[in-house]
N, C-alpha and C positions, 0 to 999 in steps of 0.2 A: 171711459171705462178702461183702463187690462184687462180682458179676456184671458181666463185663467182655465186651468180643471179645476171644476165641483167637488167637494169633501162634503156633499150635506149627503151623500145618499149613495149604496152604490151604484157600478156604474159594468158598463159592458168592457170587455177590454177591449174591441173596436172600439166600442164608443173613446176610450181611454183616449187611441189613438189616434184616430180625428178629431178628437181638440186640442190632443198636441200639435198634430201638425198646421191645425186652425195653429194659433200663439205661435206655431216658428212665421209663420208665413207673415201674418202680422206682424213679427218683429224685422223683417227681414235677412234672418241673419244666411249665410252663404253655406253654400255644399261642397262638396268634390273632393273629401275627406273617406273616401266606399260610398257613400250614399250619394244621387242625384238632386233628389229633389225631399219637397218636406215630410210629405206621408214613410217612405223612407224613413228618413232622421229619427220621428218619432217612433218607426214604430221600435228602431233601431234600441231605442234611451226606454219607453217603457216596457218592455220585453228582457232588459239587461238589469233594469232594476227588479221588476219583479221576478229576477232567479231564472223564466222560460228561455224554451232554447232559441237563439236567432234566425231560426231558418222556418219558423209556427205560423201556419201558412192561418193568413188573415182575411173570413168572409164574414160577407154579414150574411149566408146560408148560410140555415141551420141544422146539424147533423141530421138525420131521419134513425140511423144508422147507433150512433153514440150517444154515452148519455150527459155523456162530457164532453162540449163541445165548446173547442180550445175558447175559439173568436167567441164567445157568449158569456167566458168563465165571467165573474165579479170580483169587480174591483173595489177592493173596501175602503173606507175615506183615511182610511191612515196612510195605505197604502198609493192614496192619491193624492195626501199630503206628500209621501216618498217625492213623487214623479214630476210633480208643480216644482217641490226645490233642485231638484236634478236637471228641470226642461229651464227653470231658473237663471242657472251656471252656465248652464249653453246660452241663456242667449244674453249678459248681465257680460259676463267673462270674452268672448264672440271666441272660444275656445274651440279646435274640434268637435266632438265627440267622442272622438278618440284619446282624447289627453284627460276625460272626465270619466271615461269607462276602464282607461290605461289596457286597453285589449283591438286590436282593429286582426282583420280578416284581409283575408287574399288568399284568394283562390282555393278557396274552405279550408285554408289555416289559419289556427289563429297567433298572434301575436304580439304580446305586452311592448306597449310605446306606452312615454311619460315627456314629457316637453325641453326630453335631451336631442333628443329628434325628430327627421318628420314623421307622415302618417306617414306608412308602406303604402301604398295602391299603382306601384311603376309595372308597365305596360311591357315590361320586357318578364313581369312571373309569367304571365301569358302564350309569350313565345314559347317557354319555357314547356308548360304540362301540356300546352295542346303538341308540342313537336317539331315543330316550324324547323327545328336547327339542325334536327339529326340527320338531312341529308348534306351536315358543314363536317358531321363532328361521327364514330367509329372508333374501333379500337384500341387506335393512340393517342384519345382523347380522355386524357389522367388526369389533366391539371388543370383550373380553372382560377380566377383572377378578379374577385366582385370586389372594384374601382366603386366609390364612393357609397360604401354598403350599407353608413344610418343603422338602421335597426337594427342589421343583418338581412332580410327578409328575403333577398335576392339570391344567398349564401344558401340560406336556407331552403329555400324551395330548388337553386338545385342539384344539393346535396343527397334533396330526395329522389326528383326522376333520375339522377345516373349517382344508381350509388355506388359504383367501381369510382368515383371521382375524388379528388385529395382537395378542395376549394380554401384559399385565402386572402379574406374579404380587411382591407384594407379603408381608413376613416383619417382626412385631416381630426376630426374630433375624440380627444380624449371623451367624454363626451355618450356620445349615440355610440362607439365603443363597449360602452359599461352596458348603453342598454339590449346591444348584439350581442354581447355576452350572455343578458337571464334569458335571452330566448336562445343561444347554440343551446343552451346547458337542458329549457326546459323542452326542449324534443333529444334531446341525448343523441347531438353530432361532436360534442369537445372533442373527440379522435378523431374528425375527421373536417373539422372547419376551425381553420386557425387565421386569430385574428391582431391586424399590425396598424399601429398609428404611424400614415407616414400624408405627403402632400403629394399627392401622384402615385406616379406607376414604383414601382419597388424594389433599390439603387440595390440590390443583392445579385446581379444575374441569375435572376428566375426564367424561368421563358415556359410560357403557358399556350395550354390548350384553346382554349375558350377566353374571351376574357371579355364578363359585363358589367357597363358602366349607363349606369342611371347617375351622371355630375350637374353640380348647379349649371341650371342656361338659361333664362329667366330672363329676356335681354327687362335695361333698364326704365322703360317708361313702364315696363306690365311693372316690375320692383317695384313700384314708383301709386302703380293704383293699384294693389293686392287687395281685397277684401278684406276684416280682421285678421277672421279665421289661418288665412295665411299667414298673416305677420305671425300671429301667434307660435308659431316654427319657426325653430332657427334660419336668420337668413342664410348661415354658410351653406347649404346644404344645397337654398336657390339661387341666390343671386349670383348669374353667371357674367357679373363685370367687375371683378372683386379684383382685378389687373388696372383697371384702368379703363376699358373699355363700353361700348356700350349695348350690342349686341346679343349680347349673352353667351358668347360665347372664346370666354375667354379660359378655360378650364379647358373645353376642349382642341383649342387651338392646339392649344403644348401638346397630349394627351395622341393628334394625329402625328405628330410632329418627332413623337418620341418611343409610341407604344410596338412599333413593329420589330424593334428590339430588343424585346420582350418578348414575344411568340414565335413558339414552334413553326416547322417551314409550311403545314396546312391546317394556323391555328382562324380562328377570325375572332372578331371582335363584333358586341354591339350593340348600338347605344339608344341612347334614350336619347330623342331631342326637342319633347315634344306641340307646343304652337313654335320651331321653331324653325321647321321645316327651309321657310322664307334663304333665314343667317348662316342658316348653314350652306347651304348651297350657296348661298350668295359666298360666303368663305373659303370654300371649297372646292369653286367649280368646275374641277379636273379628277376633280375623285371621283371613281366608280364604286356606285355603292346600292344596295337590294333594298328596296324599301318593306319593312314586313306589314302582311297582315293583321291586325287587330282590333277588338271592339271599337276602338275610337277613329281607327278609318285606317291607312296605308302611310301614312307620312307622319308616326311620330313614333318610331324605332325604326333603326335601320344594320345592316348585315353589312362588313365590311371584312374584304379577307386579305389579308398579309402583302398576296401578291400586287396587289392593286393598293395597299397603301403604300408596298415598294416602287411601285409607279409613280401615284406621286410623289414621291423625294425626290425619285429623279426626273420626274419634269418642272416639279418645282427653283422657283427663282432660287442664285448662290447669290 
C-alpha cells in the first residue's frame, strides 16, 4: 500500500515535510535541480504549496518566545490534499520540482523556469557572487558574453554583481531565450542585457572582456544513464556529443578553437565542465587553465586567459 500524506486531521508543518520526504524517498526520485536530498525537496514543495517563504526555518524545537511557531503551524486536511497532489505530480512525471513550481533559486535570486530551458544550477554563479573573478577584472571590464544562457540566470547574476557591464546573452534555442526574456524583464535588466539567438560565438565582430559559458558537456555514456528528472530537460542543453563525439566536448572544442578571436586583450573565459574534467584535460592537454573553487570542489569550473588560448592555438598541430 502506497504511503501518502494523511488528510484525516490537522498536521504540523514539520510533520508534513517529514511525511513528504519519506514519500519521495520511497518513490526513488532523483535530486540535483536545486536540492540534493529528500527532506530539502519536500520542504521546497510543501512550503511553496502553502505560500510560505522557502527559507522558513524548520525545526522540531518549539519556540517559547513566540506564540506562533512556524514549524508547528497546523496544516489543514484541505492543504494536505493540495500538497499530496503536488507530490504525486513530482513522483509520477519525474519532472524537476522547478518545472512544477515554475520557480528556481540560484545564489538567493529567484528565476522563472519551465521545460523550455534547463533548471538553473550553474556553479559559475558562485564564482561571480563570491568575487572569485575580481582579480582578473577591472575598470576596463564593460562587455560580458553569457554563452549558452538558457533561462538567462548567469547573465542576470553578472549584471547584478557588476553594475557597470553590458551583457550579451546567447543561446541556440529560441525557446530558452523566451524564458530568459521573462527573467530579464522580471529583474528590470532589459536595458543592460541583450538576448541573441545563435549557435556558438557571435559572428558580428564583437569583443568581450569576460565570457561565461555553461555549455552542453555531458558525455554519451552519462547521457544514456541520466535519471528521468534530467531527461525531462532539453537534451540540447545537456548533450555534449551533438557533433558526433562521445566525450561531451563537441561544443567545447569549437569554443576553445575560436573564442580568442572574440576576446579583448585582457579578457578571460570562465567555463563549466561539470564532472567532465578528465575528458576536458584529455581533449586539451596543453591548455593552461586555472580551476576555481566551488561548493562542488575545484574540478568543475575553470578560468582561461586569452593569452593562454592564443598560446594553445600556436602550439596546436596544423
